N, CA, C and O atoms as CSV, one atom per row, in Angstrom:
chain,resi,resn,atom,element,x,y,z
A,1,MET,N,N,1.516,6.751,-43.491
A,1,MET,CA,C,1.413,5.207,-43.297
A,1,MET,C,C,0.735,5.195,-41.869
A,1,MET,O,O,0.332,6.099,-41.136
A,2,ILE,N,N,0.756,4.245,-41.793
A,2,ILE,CA,C,0.176,3.700,-40.794
A,2,ILE,C,C,0.345,2.203,-40.182
A,2,ILE,O,O,0.927,1.311,-40.798
A,3,VAL,N,N,-0.201,2.045,-38.964
A,3,VAL,CA,C,0.318,0.915,-37.851
A,3,VAL,C,C,-0.934,0.483,-37.837
A,3,VAL,O,O,-1.722,1.316,-37.390
A,4,LEU,N,N,-1.500,-0.752,-38.244
A,4,LEU,CA,C,-3.396,-1.252,-38.197
A,4,LEU,C,C,-3.464,-1.810,-37.006
A,4,LEU,O,O,-2.531,-2.614,-36.997
A,5,ASP,N,N,-4.160,-1.877,-35.723
A,5,ASP,CA,C,-4.635,-2.774,-35.169
A,5,ASP,C,C,-5.300,-4.061,-35.379
A,5,ASP,O,O,-6.085,-4.120,-36.325
A,6,THR,N,N,-5.141,-4.976,-34.742
A,6,THR,CA,C,-5.388,-6.761,-34.928
A,6,THR,C,C,-6.672,-6.470,-35.996
A,6,THR,O,O,-6.765,-6.795,-37.179
A,7,HIS,N,N,-7.693,-5.684,-35.074
A,7,HIS,CA,C,-9.880,-5.786,-35.325
A,7,HIS,C,C,-9.269,-5.185,-36.633
A,7,HIS,O,O,-9.145,-5.939,-37.598
A,8,VAL,N,N,-8.872,-3.851,-36.733
A,8,VAL,CA,C,-8.859,-3.117,-38.161
A,8,VAL,C,C,-8.593,-3.781,-39.397
A,8,VAL,O,O,-9.310,-3.893,-40.391
A,9,TRP,N,N,-7.514,-4.176,-39.183
A,9,TRP,CA,C,-6.904,-5.526,-40.050
A,9,TRP,C,C,-7.805,-6.579,-40.320
A,9,TRP,O,O,-8.386,-6.616,-41.405
A,10,ILE,N,N,-7.982,-7.421,-39.474
A,10,ILE,CA,C,-9.246,-8.042,-39.787
A,10,ILE,C,C,-10.508,-7.925,-40.704
A,10,ILE,O,O,-10.876,-8.522,-41.715
A,11,TRP,N,N,-11.090,-6.777,-39.837
A,11,TRP,CA,C,-12.171,-5.898,-40.569
A,11,TRP,C,C,-11.803,-5.356,-41.552
A,11,TRP,O,O,-12.451,-5.759,-42.518
A,12,TRP,N,N,-10.795,-4.353,-41.903
A,12,TRP,CA,C,-10.663,-3.692,-43.453
A,12,TRP,C,C,-10.485,-5.255,-44.543
A,12,TRP,O,O,-11.145,-5.272,-45.582
A,13,VAL,N,N,-9.942,-5.989,-44.340
A,13,VAL,CA,C,-10.094,-7.797,-45.559
A,13,VAL,C,C,-11.334,-8.257,-45.618
A,13,VAL,O,O,-12.002,-8.600,-46.594
A,14,SER,N,N,-11.702,-8.224,-43.937
A,14,SER,CA,C,-12.875,-9.462,-43.941
A,14,SER,C,C,-14.306,-8.561,-44.351
A,14,SER,O,O,-14.934,-8.813,-45.379
A,15,ASN,N,N,-14.771,-7.320,-43.240
A,15,ASN,CA,C,-15.551,-6.846,-43.606
A,15,ASN,C,C,-15.630,-5.147,-43.385
A,15,ASN,O,O,-16.086,-4.765,-42.308
A,16,PRO,N,N,-15.335,-4.456,-44.059
A,16,PRO,CA,C,-14.203,-2.912,-44.391
A,16,PRO,C,C,-16.132,-2.053,-44.253
A,16,PRO,O,O,-16.299,-1.056,-44.955
A,17,ASP,N,N,-17.135,-2.452,-43.527
A,17,ASP,CA,C,-18.466,-1.889,-43.513
A,17,ASP,C,C,-18.332,-1.380,-41.879
A,17,ASP,O,O,-18.783,-0.337,-41.404
A,18,LEU,N,N,-17.697,-2.272,-41.298
A,18,LEU,CA,C,-17.039,-1.971,-40.118
A,18,LEU,C,C,-16.036,-0.913,-39.717
A,18,LEU,O,O,-15.828,-0.549,-38.560
A,19,LEU,N,N,-15.542,-0.537,-40.620
A,19,LEU,CA,C,-14.705,0.621,-40.057
A,19,LEU,C,C,-15.156,2.133,-40.257
A,19,LEU,O,O,-16.207,2.467,-40.803
A,20,SER,N,N,-14.462,2.762,-39.875
A,20,SER,CA,C,-15.325,4.107,-39.624
A,20,SER,C,C,-14.765,4.767,-40.523
A,20,SER,O,O,-13.586,4.465,-40.711
A,21,SER,N,N,-15.326,5.834,-41.364
A,21,SER,CA,C,-15.229,6.913,-42.493
A,21,SER,C,C,-13.860,7.352,-41.972
A,21,SER,O,O,-13.384,7.926,-42.952
A,22,GLY,N,N,-12.929,7.414,-40.964
A,22,GLY,CA,C,-12.017,8.154,-40.051
A,22,GLY,C,C,-10.427,7.051,-40.906
A,22,GLY,O,O,-9.354,7.291,-41.459
A,23,ALA,N,N,-11.030,6.173,-40.613
A,23,ALA,CA,C,-10.438,4.694,-40.886
A,23,ALA,C,C,-10.030,4.470,-42.150
A,23,ALA,O,O,-8.972,4.112,-42.669
A,24,ARG,N,N,-11.373,4.833,-42.623
A,24,ARG,CA,C,-11.214,3.910,-44.135
A,24,ARG,C,C,-10.444,4.952,-45.090
A,24,ARG,O,O,-9.751,4.569,-46.033
A,25,THR,N,N,-10.667,6.558,-44.695
A,25,THR,CA,C,-9.650,7.512,-45.364
A,25,THR,C,C,-8.361,7.782,-45.146
A,25,THR,O,O,-7.854,8.756,-45.702
A,26,MET,N,N,-7.423,6.745,-44.078
A,26,MET,CA,C,-6.443,6.739,-43.091
A,26,MET,C,C,-5.938,5.497,-44.440
A,26,MET,O,O,-4.982,5.628,-45.204
A,27,ILE,N,N,-6.608,4.709,-44.405
A,27,ILE,CA,C,-6.240,2.667,-45.211
A,27,ILE,C,C,-6.222,3.517,-46.468
A,27,ILE,O,O,-5.132,3.788,-46.970
A,28,ASP,N,N,-7.285,3.934,-46.983
A,28,ASP,CA,C,-7.492,4.589,-48.573
A,28,ASP,C,C,-5.720,4.984,-48.654
A,28,ASP,O,O,-4.862,4.215,-49.089
A,29,LYS,N,N,-5.535,6.051,-48.240
A,29,LYS,CA,C,-4.022,7.085,-48.731
A,29,LYS,C,C,-3.056,6.134,-48.131
A,29,LYS,O,O,-2.042,6.763,-48.432
A,30,ALA,N,N,-2.685,5.263,-47.612
A,30,ALA,CA,C,-1.819,4.182,-47.483
A,30,ALA,C,C,-1.531,3.197,-48.005
A,30,ALA,O,O,-0.424,2.680,-47.852
A,31,VAL,N,N,-3.123,2.352,-49.274
A,31,VAL,CA,C,-2.888,2.053,-49.876
A,31,VAL,C,C,-1.960,2.481,-50.876
A,31,VAL,O,O,-1.011,1.754,-51.169
A,32,VAL,N,N,-2.165,3.770,-51.520
A,32,VAL,CA,C,-1.700,4.801,-52.527
A,32,VAL,C,C,-0.373,4.723,-52.295
A,32,VAL,O,O,0.394,4.898,-53.241
A,33,GLU,N,N,0.097,4.463,-51.076
A,33,GLU,CA,C,1.447,5.555,-50.765
A,33,GLU,C,C,2.263,4.292,-50.572
A,33,GLU,O,O,3.485,4.316,-50.432
A,34,LYS,N,N,1.254,2.770,-50.571
A,34,LYS,CA,C,1.859,1.489,-50.134
A,34,LYS,C,C,3.001,1.223,-48.659
A,34,LYS,O,O,4.140,0.801,-48.455
A,35,LYS,N,N,1.779,1.804,-47.839
A,35,LYS,CA,C,2.664,2.687,-46.530
A,35,LYS,C,C,1.662,1.634,-45.362
A,35,LYS,O,O,1.535,2.219,-44.286
A,36,ILE,N,N,1.139,0.595,-45.383
A,36,ILE,CA,C,0.591,-0.182,-44.670
A,36,ILE,C,C,1.189,-0.870,-43.242
A,36,ILE,O,O,1.245,-2.092,-43.375
A,37,TYR,N,N,1.699,-0.368,-41.777
A,37,TYR,CA,C,2.225,-1.722,-41.166
A,37,TYR,C,C,1.079,-2.490,-40.030
A,37,TYR,O,O,0.262,-2.156,-39.172
A,38,ILE,N,N,1.570,-3.581,-40.592
A,38,ILE,CA,C,1.198,-4.137,-39.396
A,38,ILE,C,C,2.139,-5.357,-38.242
A,38,ILE,O,O,3.119,-6.042,-38.533
A,39,SER,N,N,1.249,-5.253,-36.657
A,39,SER,CA,C,2.643,-5.766,-36.548
A,39,SER,C,C,2.455,-7.574,-36.270
A,39,SER,O,O,1.373,-8.030,-35.900
A,40,SER,N,N,3.621,-8.421,-36.504
A,40,SER,CA,C,3.711,-10.096,-36.432
A,40,SER,C,C,3.266,-10.406,-35.473
A,40,SER,O,O,3.087,-11.597,-35.218
A,41,MET,N,N,2.815,-9.033,-34.292
A,41,MET,CA,C,1.957,-9.833,-33.159
A,41,MET,C,C,0.419,-10.751,-33.737
A,41,MET,O,O,0.046,-11.918,-33.618
A,42,SER,N,N,-0.292,-9.244,-34.532
A,42,SER,CA,C,-1.415,-9.223,-35.009
A,42,SER,C,C,-1.488,-10.983,-35.764
A,42,SER,O,O,-2.412,-11.745,-35.480
A,43,VAL,N,N,-0.170,-11.439,-36.873
A,43,VAL,CA,C,-0.082,-12.125,-37.052
A,43,VAL,C,C,-1.059,-13.451,-36.013
A,43,VAL,O,O,-2.069,-14.119,-36.236
A,44,TRP,N,N,-0.126,-13.334,-34.885
A,44,TRP,CA,C,-0.435,-14.541,-33.807
A,44,TRP,C,C,-1.917,-14.470,-33.287
A,44,TRP,O,O,-2.653,-15.453,-33.193
A,45,GLU,N,N,-2.402,-12.643,-32.828
A,45,GLU,CA,C,-3.800,-12.951,-32.904
A,45,GLU,C,C,-4.715,-13.470,-33.250
A,45,GLU,O,O,-5.531,-14.126,-32.602
A,46,ALA,N,N,-4.656,-13.116,-34.806
A,46,ALA,CA,C,-5.537,-13.745,-35.333
A,46,ALA,C,C,-5.986,-14.934,-35.666
A,46,ALA,O,O,-7.110,-15.368,-35.917
A,47,ALA,N,N,-4.385,-15.634,-35.610
A,47,ALA,CA,C,-4.511,-17.198,-35.867
A,47,ALA,C,C,-5.081,-17.881,-34.373
A,47,ALA,O,O,-5.820,-18.865,-34.413
A,48,MET,N,N,-4.661,-17.258,-33.048
A,48,MET,CA,C,-5.405,-17.805,-31.747
A,48,MET,C,C,-6.453,-17.055,-31.814
A,48,MET,O,O,-6.773,-17.020,-30.626
A,49,LEU,N,N,-7.231,-16.416,-32.380
A,49,LEU,CA,C,-8.556,-16.158,-32.574
A,49,LEU,C,C,-9.175,-17.003,-33.400
A,49,LEU,O,O,-10.089,-17.613,-32.846
A,50,VAL,N,N,-9.021,-17.239,-34.434
A,50,VAL,CA,C,-9.104,-18.722,-34.922
A,50,VAL,C,C,-9.237,-20.140,-34.468
A,50,VAL,O,O,-10.082,-21.002,-34.709
A,51,ALA,N,N,-8.041,-20.126,-33.664
A,51,ALA,CA,C,-7.847,-21.851,-32.799
A,51,ALA,C,C,-8.710,-21.326,-31.848
A,51,ALA,O,O,-9.033,-22.261,-31.115
A,52,LYS,N,N,-9.262,-20.264,-31.484
A,52,LYS,CA,C,-10.363,-20.927,-30.014
A,52,LYS,C,C,-11.703,-20.180,-30.566
A,52,LYS,O,O,-12.507,-19.615,-29.824
A,53,GLY,N,N,-11.812,-20.262,-31.914
A,53,GLY,CA,C,-13.556,-20.368,-32.505
A,53,GLY,C,C,-14.154,-18.769,-32.214
A,53,GLY,O,O,-15.367,-18.565,-32.244
A,54,ARG,N,N,-13.324,-17.837,-31.975
A,54,ARG,CA,C,-13.710,-16.783,-31.514
A,54,ARG,C,C,-13.585,-15.926,-33.060
A,54,ARG,O,O,-14.417,-15.019,-33.092
A,55,LEU,N,N,-12.862,-15.997,-34.147
A,55,LEU,CA,C,-12.929,-15.973,-35.500
A,55,LEU,C,C,-13.224,-16.923,-36.390
A,55,LEU,O,O,-12.619,-17.994,-36.440
A,56,GLN,N,N,-14.084,-16.629,-37.084
A,56,GLN,CA,C,-14.673,-17.580,-38.942
A,56,GLN,C,C,-14.109,-16.877,-39.871
A,56,GLN,O,O,-14.813,-16.019,-40.405
A,57,LEU,N,N,-13.186,-16.980,-40.168
A,57,LEU,CA,C,-12.804,-16.801,-41.665
A,57,LEU,C,C,-13.141,-18.160,-43.050
A,57,LEU,O,O,-13.188,-19.390,-43.043
A,58,THR,N,N,-13.355,-16.834,-44.339
A,58,THR,CA,C,-13.895,-17.991,-45.614
A,58,THR,C,C,-12.548,-18.946,-46.310
A,58,THR,O,O,-12.689,-19.563,-47.367
A,59,VAL,N,N,-11.224,-18.936,-45.498
A,59,VAL,CA,C,-10.261,-19.622,-45.810
A,59,VAL,C,C,-9.569,-20.018,-44.642
A,59,VAL,O,O,-9.891,-19.359,-43.654
A,60,GLU,N,N,-8.805,-20.801,-44.471
A,60,GLU,CA,C,-7.390,-21.522,-43.419
A,60,GLU,C,C,-6.849,-20.176,-43.450
A,60,GLU,O,O,-6.651,-19.516,-44.470
A,61,VAL,N,N,-6.564,-19.718,-41.911
A,61,VAL,CA,C,-5.973,-18.800,-41.635
A,61,VAL,C,C,-4.856,-18.736,-42.086
A,61,VAL,O,O,-4.465,-17.571,-42.157
A,62,GLY,N,N,-3.955,-19.675,-42.524
A,62,GLY,CA,C,-2.505,-19.177,-43.597
A,62,GLY,C,C,-2.625,-18.581,-44.213
A,62,GLY,O,O,-2.065,-17.493,-44.354
A,63,ASP,N,N,-3.892,-19.374,-45.193
A,63,ASP,CA,C,-4.251,-18.893,-46.381
A,63,ASP,C,C,-4.573,-17.267,-46.245
A,63,ASP,O,O,-3.852,-16.447,-46.812
A,64,TRP,N,N,-5.440,-16.970,-45.640
A,64,TRP,CA,C,-5.593,-15.592,-45.609
A,64,TRP,C,C,-4.478,-14.851,-44.942
A,64,TRP,O,O,-4.620,-13.629,-44.986
A,65,ILE,N,N,-3.517,-15.238,-44.398
A,65,ILE,CA,C,-2.544,-14.284,-43.978
A,65,ILE,C,C,-1.626,-14.326,-44.489
A,65,ILE,O,O,-0.669,-13.725,-44.001
A,66,ARG,N,N,-1.473,-15.081,-45.757
A,66,ARG,CA,C,-0.567,-15.318,-47.147
A,66,ARG,C,C,-0.735,-14.019,-47.952
A,66,ARG,O,O,0.060,-13.172,-48.359
A,67,ALA,N,N,-2.160,-14.190,-48.034
A,67,ALA,CA,C,-2.825,-13.531,-48.907
A,67,ALA,C,C,-2.730,-11.846,-48.810
A,67,ALA,O,O,-2.511,-11.087,-49.754
A,68,SER,N,N,-2.997,-11.417,-47.151
A,68,SER,CA,C,-2.120,-10.005,-47.064
A,68,SER,C,C,-0.788,-10.187,-47.139
A,68,SER,O,O,-0.134,-9.184,-47.425
A,69,GLU,N,N,-0.216,-11.185,-46.963
A,69,GLU,CA,C,1.320,-10.557,-47.437
A,69,GLU,C,C,1.752,-10.211,-49.254
A,69,GLU,O,O,2.597,-9.555,-49.863
A,70,ALA,N,N,1.055,-10.747,-49.449
A,70,ALA,CA,C,1.251,-10.624,-50.770
A,70,ALA,C,C,0.658,-9.168,-51.205
A,70,ALA,O,O,0.921,-8.735,-52.327
A,71,LEU,N,N,0.261,-8.799,-50.757
A,71,LEU,CA,C,-0.484,-7.202,-51.056
A,71,LEU,C,C,0.909,-6.008,-50.782
A,71,LEU,O,O,1.636,-5.745,-49.824
A,72,PRO,N,N,0.784,-5.554,-52.080
A,72,PRO,CA,C,2.433,-4.601,-52.087
A,72,PRO,C,C,2.373,-3.441,-50.937
A,72,PRO,O,O,3.281,-2.814,-50.390
A,73,PHE,N,N,0.420,-3.380,-50.725
A,73,PHE,CA,C,0.921,-1.875,-50.110
A,73,PHE,C,C,1.610,-2.372,-47.796
A,73,PHE,O,O,2.067,-1.788,-46.813
A,74,ILE,N,N,1.157,-3.801,-48.251
A,74,ILE,CA,C,1.257,-3.926,-46.701
A,74,ILE,C,C,2.786,-4.865,-46.393
A,74,ILE,O,O,3.229,-5.885,-46.922
A,75,GLN,N,N,3.228,-4.111,-45.455
A,75,GLN,CA,C,4.277,-4.546,-44.791
A,75,GLN,C,C,4.247,-4.907,-43.160
A,75,GLN,O,O,4.123,-4.091,-42.247
A,76,PHE,N,N,4.382,-6.233,-43.056
A,76,PHE,CA,C,4.802,-6.817,-41.321
A,76,PHE,C,C,5.672,-6.658,-40.995
A,76,PHE,O,O,6.651,-6.622,-41.740
A,77,VAL,N,N,5.737,-6.442,-39.384
A,77,VAL,CA,C,6.984,-5.746,-38.610
A,77,VAL,C,C,7.395,-6.493,-37.759
A,77,VAL,O,O,6.732,-6.324,-36.735
A,78,PRO,N,N,8.080,-7.173,-37.648
A,78,PRO,CA,C,8.842,-8.083,-36.710
A,78,PRO,C,C,8.586,-7.938,-35.129
A,78,PRO,O,O,7.974,-6.872,-35.063
A,79,VAL,N,N,8.667,-8.234,-34.348
A,79,VAL,CA,C,8.797,-7.980,-32.997
A,79,VAL,C,C,10.146,-7.732,-32.636
A,79,VAL,O,O,10.690,-8.616,-31.975
A,80,THR,N,N,11.038,-6.361,-33.031
A,80,THR,CA,C,12.659,-6.054,-32.784
A,80,THR,C,C,12.625,-5.495,-31.615
A,80,THR,O,O,11.704,-4.814,-31.163
A,81,ASN,N,N,14.016,-5.877,-30.906
A,81,ASN,CA,C,14.518,-5.115,-29.015
A,81,ASN,C,C,13.878,-3.980,-28.842
A,81,ASN,O,O,13.261,-3.756,-27.801
A,82,ALA,N,N,13.951,-3.019,-29.955
A,82,ALA,CA,C,13.586,-1.856,-29.723
A,82,ALA,C,C,11.768,-1.766,-29.359
A,82,ALA,O,O,11.188,-1.163,-28.456
A,83,ILE,N,N,11.393,-2.368,-30.132
A,83,ILE,CA,C,9.516,-2.304,-30.188
A,83,ILE,C,C,9.764,-3.506,-28.884
A,83,ILE,O,O,8.892,-3.123,-28.105
A,84,ALA,N,N,10.361,-4.591,-28.269
A,84,ALA,CA,C,9.964,-5.101,-26.886
A,84,ALA,C,C,9.959,-4.402,-25.827
A,84,ALA,O,O,9.015,-4.297,-25.045
A,85,LEU,N,N,11.149,-3.825,-25.738
A,85,LEU,CA,C,11.096,-2.778,-24.814
A,85,LEU,C,C,10.568,-1.594,-24.643
A,85,LEU,O,O,10.434,-1.234,-23.474
A,86,LYS,N,N,10.178,-0.778,-25.602
A,86,LYS,CA,C,9.789,-0.289,-25.395
A,86,LYS,C,C,7.709,-0.519,-24.962
A,86,LYS,O,O,6.951,0.239,-24.357
A,87,ALA,N,N,7.465,-1.835,-25.597
A,87,ALA,CA,C,6.389,-2.533,-24.717
A,87,ALA,C,C,6.595,-2.815,-23.333
A,87,ALA,O,O,5.677,-3.487,-22.863
A,88,VAL,N,N,7.273,-2.595,-22.732
A,88,VAL,CA,C,7.104,-3.154,-21.466
A,88,VAL,C,C,7.690,-1.597,-20.374
A,88,VAL,O,O,7.430,-1.496,-19.176
A,89,ARG,N,N,8.270,-0.843,-20.964
A,89,ARG,CA,C,8.641,0.268,-20.089
A,89,ARG,C,C,7.139,1.467,-20.561
A,89,ARG,O,O,7.252,2.552,-19.991
A,90,LEU,N,N,6.309,1.390,-21.158
A,90,LEU,CA,C,4.771,1.681,-21.071
A,90,LEU,C,C,4.470,2.198,-20.135
A,90,LEU,O,O,4.606,1.477,-19.146
A,91,PRO,N,N,4.046,3.300,-19.913
A,91,PRO,CA,C,3.380,3.822,-18.415
A,91,PRO,C,C,1.599,3.367,-18.618
A,91,PRO,O,O,0.793,4.148,-18.112
A,92,LEU,N,N,1.131,2.302,-19.244
A,92,LEU,CA,C,0.053,2.312,-19.305
A,92,LEU,C,C,-0.565,1.608,-17.516
A,92,LEU,O,O,0.196,1.001,-16.763
A,93,LYS,N,N,-1.365,1.764,-17.342
A,93,LYS,CA,C,-1.095,0.691,-15.842
A,93,LYS,C,C,-2.832,-0.269,-16.475
A,93,LYS,O,O,-2.979,-1.473,-16.263
A,94,SER,N,N,-3.303,0.105,-16.796
A,94,SER,CA,C,-5.284,-0.604,-17.359
A,94,SER,C,C,-4.881,-1.071,-18.681
A,94,SER,O,O,-5.869,-1.674,-19.101
A,95,LEU,N,N,-3.966,-1.116,-19.557
A,95,LEU,CA,C,-3.598,-1.755,-20.872
A,95,LEU,C,C,-2.401,-2.925,-20.488
A,95,LEU,O,O,-1.178,-2.915,-20.629
A,96,VAL,N,N,-3.305,-3.879,-19.964
A,96,VAL,CA,C,-1.683,-5.445,-19.569
A,96,VAL,C,C,-1.641,-6.475,-21.195
A,96,VAL,O,O,-0.739,-7.157,-21.681
A,97,ASP,N,N,-2.937,-6.199,-21.628
A,97,ASP,CA,C,-2.486,-7.159,-23.084
A,97,ASP,C,C,-1.135,-6.905,-23.484
A,97,ASP,O,O,-0.454,-5.919,-23.763
A,98,PRO,N,N,-0.968,-8.329,-23.404
A,98,PRO,CA,C,0.855,-7.726,-24.456
A,98,PRO,C,C,0.936,-7.200,-25.688
A,98,PRO,O,O,1.819,-6.509,-26.196
A,99,VAL,N,N,-0.606,-7.811,-26.333
A,99,VAL,CA,C,-0.699,-7.954,-28.047
A,99,VAL,C,C,-0.608,-6.845,-27.885
A,99,VAL,O,O,0.496,-6.370,-28.151
A,100,ASP,N,N,-1.959,-5.662,-27.256
A,100,ASP,CA,C,-1.736,-4.709,-27.254
A,100,ASP,C,C,-0.644,-3.643,-27.222
A,100,ASP,O,O,-0.402,-2.911,-28.181
A,101,ARG,N,N,0.070,-3.601,-25.921
A,101,ARG,CA,C,1.185,-3.323,-26.119
A,101,ARG,C,C,2.263,-3.270,-27.295
A,101,ARG,O,O,2.621,-2.167,-27.707
A,102,ILE,N,N,2.641,-4.115,-27.691
A,102,ILE,CA,C,3.480,-4.178,-28.782
A,102,ILE,C,C,2.360,-3.478,-29.959
A,102,ILE,O,O,2.683,-2.596,-30.756
A,103,ILE,N,N,1.654,-3.798,-29.904
A,103,ILE,CA,C,1.080,-2.988,-31.452
A,103,ILE,C,C,1.441,-1.498,-30.890
A,103,ILE,O,O,2.341,-0.908,-31.489
A,104,ILE,N,N,0.894,-0.925,-29.927
A,104,ILE,CA,C,1.400,0.272,-29.552
A,104,ILE,C,C,2.790,1.062,-29.775
A,104,ILE,O,O,3.078,2.174,-30.218
A,105,ALA,N,N,3.523,-0.044,-29.254
A,105,ALA,CA,C,5.606,-0.046,-29.206
A,105,ALA,C,C,5.642,-0.163,-30.601
A,105,ALA,O,O,6.427,0.691,-31.011
A,106,THR,N,N,5.094,-0.915,-31.680
A,106,THR,CA,C,5.422,-0.324,-33.008
A,106,THR,C,C,4.801,0.523,-33.553
A,106,THR,O,O,5.246,0.569,-34.699
A,107,ALA,N,N,3.690,1.554,-33.383
A,107,ALA,CA,C,3.493,2.792,-34.014
A,107,ALA,C,C,4.537,3.503,-33.314
A,107,ALA,O,O,5.014,4.450,-33.938
A,108,LEU,N,N,5.024,3.258,-32.114
A,108,LEU,CA,C,5.898,4.762,-31.575
A,108,LEU,C,C,7.653,4.788,-31.940
A,108,LEU,O,O,8.318,5.823,-31.946
A,109,VAL,N,N,8.160,3.498,-32.211
A,109,VAL,CA,C,8.773,2.915,-32.488
A,109,VAL,C,C,9.084,3.498,-34.017
A,109,VAL,O,O,10.175,3.945,-34.372
A,110,LEU,N,N,7.858,3.395,-34.870
A,110,LEU,CA,C,8.283,3.444,-35.979
A,110,LEU,C,C,7.729,5.112,-36.424
A,110,LEU,O,O,7.813,5.833,-37.417
A,111,ASP,N,N,7.235,5.184,-35.277
A,111,ASP,CA,C,6.841,6.850,-35.412
A,111,ASP,C,C,5.236,7.407,-36.648
A,111,ASP,O,O,4.988,8.457,-37.241
A,112,LEU,N,N,4.628,6.293,-36.564
A,112,LEU,CA,C,3.367,6.003,-36.639
A,112,LEU,C,C,1.913,6.393,-36.165
A,112,LEU,O,O,1.819,6.745,-34.990
A,113,VAL,N,N,0.946,6.377,-36.814
A,113,VAL,CA,C,-0.457,6.155,-36.511
A,113,VAL,C,C,-0.777,5.298,-36.754
A,113,VAL,O,O,-0.590,4.644,-37.779
A,114,LEU,N,N,-1.687,4.961,-35.321
A,114,LEU,CA,C,-2.348,3.581,-34.863
A,114,LEU,C,C,-3.559,3.653,-35.415
A,114,LEU,O,O,-4.203,4.692,-35.270
A,115,ILE,N,N,-4.085,2.581,-36.139
A,115,ILE,CA,C,-5.997,2.686,-36.771
A,115,ILE,C,C,-6.302,1.467,-35.364
A,115,ILE,O,O,-5.933,0.295,-35.282
A,116,THR,N,N,-7.104,2.302,-34.388
A,116,THR,CA,C,-7.805,1.653,-33.629
A,116,THR,C,C,-8.762,1.675,-33.346
A,116,THR,O,O,-8.972,2.806,-32.907
A,117,LYS,N,N,-9.897,0.906,-33.276
A,117,LYS,CA,C,-11.162,1.241,-32.298
A,117,LYS,C,C,-11.276,1.483,-30.888
A,117,LYS,O,O,-12.002,2.247,-30.252
A,118,ASP,N,N,-10.211,0.486,-30.472
A,118,ASP,CA,C,-9.811,0.158,-29.385
A,118,ASP,C,C,-9.955,1.756,-27.922
A,118,ASP,O,O,-8.933,2.399,-27.685
A,119,LYS,N,N,-11.141,2.066,-27.261
A,119,LYS,CA,C,-11.291,3.303,-26.896
A,119,LYS,C,C,-10.443,3.333,-25.403
A,119,LYS,O,O,-10.588,4.289,-24.641
A,120,LYS,N,N,-9.598,2.253,-25.089
A,120,LYS,CA,C,-8.619,2.258,-23.845
A,120,LYS,C,C,-7.512,2.968,-24.863
A,120,LYS,O,O,-7.342,4.187,-24.852
A,121,ILE,N,N,-6.918,2.247,-25.574
A,121,ILE,CA,C,-5.612,2.457,-26.530
A,121,ILE,C,C,-5.922,3.967,-27.003
A,121,ILE,O,O,-4.916,4.676,-26.986
A,122,ARG,N,N,-7.173,4.643,-27.444
A,122,ARG,CA,C,-7.410,5.573,-27.638
A,122,ARG,C,C,-7.372,6.769,-26.293
A,122,ARG,O,O,-6.802,7.820,-26.590
A,123,LYS,N,N,-7.792,6.698,-25.221
A,123,LYS,CA,C,-7.791,7.575,-24.254
A,123,LYS,C,C,-6.007,7.286,-23.359
A,123,LYS,O,O,-5.380,8.074,-22.650
A,124,GLU,N,N,-5.734,6.190,-23.690
A,124,GLU,CA,C,-4.114,6.415,-22.237
A,124,GLU,C,C,-3.135,6.014,-22.976
A,124,GLU,O,O,-2.056,5.929,-22.389
A,125,ALA,N,N,-3.164,5.603,-24.612
A,125,ALA,CA,C,-1.624,5.283,-24.955
A,125,ALA,C,C,-1.026,6.711,-25.296
A,125,ALA,O,O,-1.502,7.844,-25.367
A,126,PRO,N,N,0.377,6.086,-25.496
A,126,PRO,CA,C,1.147,7.886,-25.565
A,126,PRO,C,C,1.255,8.011,-27.166
A,126,PRO,O,O,2.170,8.701,-27.616
A,127,VAL,N,N,0.398,7.401,-28.009
A,127,VAL,CA,C,0.467,7.540,-29.757
A,127,VAL,C,C,-0.936,7.841,-30.183
A,127,VAL,O,O,-2.081,7.518,-29.867
A,128,LYS,N,N,-0.228,8.724,-31.177
A,128,LYS,CA,C,-1.090,9.246,-32.125
A,128,LYS,C,C,-2.637,8.285,-32.926
A,128,LYS,O,O,-2.340,7.531,-33.853
A,129,THR,N,N,-3.910,8.359,-32.590
A,129,THR,CA,C,-4.837,6.874,-32.677
A,129,THR,C,C,-5.701,8.125,-33.636
A,129,THR,O,O,-5.812,9.345,-33.511
A,130,VAL,N,N,-6.293,6.981,-34.762
A,130,VAL,CA,C,-7.550,7.379,-35.742
A,130,VAL,C,C,-8.774,6.426,-35.833
A,130,VAL,O,O,-8.641,5.213,-35.991
A,131,TRP,N,N,-9.449,6.778,-35.772
A,131,TRP,CA,C,-11.014,6.203,-35.360
A,131,TRP,C,C,-11.650,6.617,-36.085
A,131,TRP,O,O,-12.858,6.381,-36.054
């Protein structure tokens, strides 16, 4: 069971060659187990990247997200009160991005591994990560 960081979700769906072999292995296993979790904040972040022109998809962003929602092995996780509080209480001085903090907190609250390439998260966050 894993949580995907936003960029990992985007790459996995759109350009899986960008993933490391470790990330691919974990994702492939989670697909079989039907245990891939994605924070709802990643939906917001992906839509914002498209809106700002920093991410181009081959389909409209809503359709792209709905395609992921239709996959039986993906579960989207809303930002619960427990996740929100955990994000605020993280002792991470250099990780100020609220989306990163919510994604980290999601993995911590669910007690799951976070798949991310983000070096800051891998170095500083109190969560098990794989890249």
